[in-house]
C-alpha positions in Angstrom: -4.5 21.6 10.8 -1.2 19.7 10.9 0.9 17.6 8.6 2.6 15.9 11.6 5.8 15.1 9.8 4.0 12.6 7.6 4.9 14.5 4.5 8.6 13.9 5.0 11.0 11.1 6.0 10.1 7.5 5.7 6.4 8.2 5.1 7.3 10.4 2.1 9.6 7.7 0.8 6.7 5.2 1.0 4.5 7.5 -1.1 7.3 7.9 -3.6 7.7 4.1 -3.8 3.9 3.7 -4.4 4.0 6.2 -7.2 6.9 4.5 -8.8 5.5 1.0 -8.5 1.8 1.4 -9.2 1.4 4.9 -10.6 -0.1 8.2 -9.5 -3.7 7.1 -9.5 -3.0 4.3 -7.0 -0.9 6.6 -4.9 -3.7 9.1 -4.8 -6.1 6.3 -3.6 -3.7 5.3 -0.9 -3.3 8.9 0.2 -7.1 9.3 0.2 -7.6 6.1 2.3 -5.0 7.3 4.8 -6.8 10.6 5.1 -10.1 8.9 5.7 -8.5 6.7 8.3 -6.8 9.7 10.0 -10.1 11.6 10.1 -11.9 8.6 11.5 -9.2 8.1 14.2 -9.6 11.8 15.1 -13.3 11.4 15.5 -13.0 8.2 17.6 -9.9 9.0 19.6 -9.6 12.8 19.8 -9.0 13.7 23.4 -7.4 10.3 24.4 -3.9 10.2 25.6 -1.0 10.1 23.1 -0.1 6.6 24.4 -3.6 5.4 23.7 -3.7 6.7 20.2 -0.2 5.6 19.1 -1.1 1.9 18.6 -4.0 2.9 16.4 -1.7 5.1 14.3 0.7 2.2 13.9 -2.1 -0.1 12.9 -3.4 2.3 10.2 0.1 2.8 8.7 1.0 -0.9 8.8 -2.3 -1.7 7.1 -1.3 0.4 4.2 2.2 -1.0 4.0 3.8 2.2 5.2 7.1 2.4 7.1 7.4 5.0 9.8 9.5 6.2 12.7 8.3 6.3 16.3 8.6 10.1 16.0 6.2 10.2 13.1 3.7 8.0 15.0 4.0 10.2 18.1 3.5 13.4 16.1 0.4 12.1 14.5 -0.9 10.7 17.8 -0.1 14.0 19.5 -2.2 16.0 17.0 -5.1 13.6 17.2 -5.0 13.5 21.0 -5.2 17.3 21.0 -8.1 17.3 18.5 -6.1 18.5 15.5 -6.7 17.1 12.0 -3.8 15.3 10.5 -3.5 16.2 6.8 -2.0 13.7 4.4 -0.7 15.2 1.2 0.8 13.9 -2.0 2.1 16.2 -4.6 3.2 15.1 -8.1 6.3 16.7 -9.5 7.2 16.7 -13.2 8.2 13.2 -14.2 5.5 11.7 -12.1 7.3 11.4 -8.8 5.3 11.9 -5.6 6.7 14.2 -3.0 4.3 13.6 -0.1 
């Protein structure tokens, strides 16, 4: 299981922004949706080339309003291509701030 860099960088900042703007419950819902979408993408695209998976990763993230780097997209696509599950995590620190 991999976290593919999606628990740091711009992706983490997006989760932090969601927590601040709509609260922990909504941020948990976004995280759960992203996890379901990542799992579905693994099921449908596992074994495909990284270049074939990358557009789908971008589509999923854009659909949730997330910003991301090409390195983050490639990391996620690489894991899915090789059949590894991407794990999306959100941790809540004291004060209610998400840490991804």
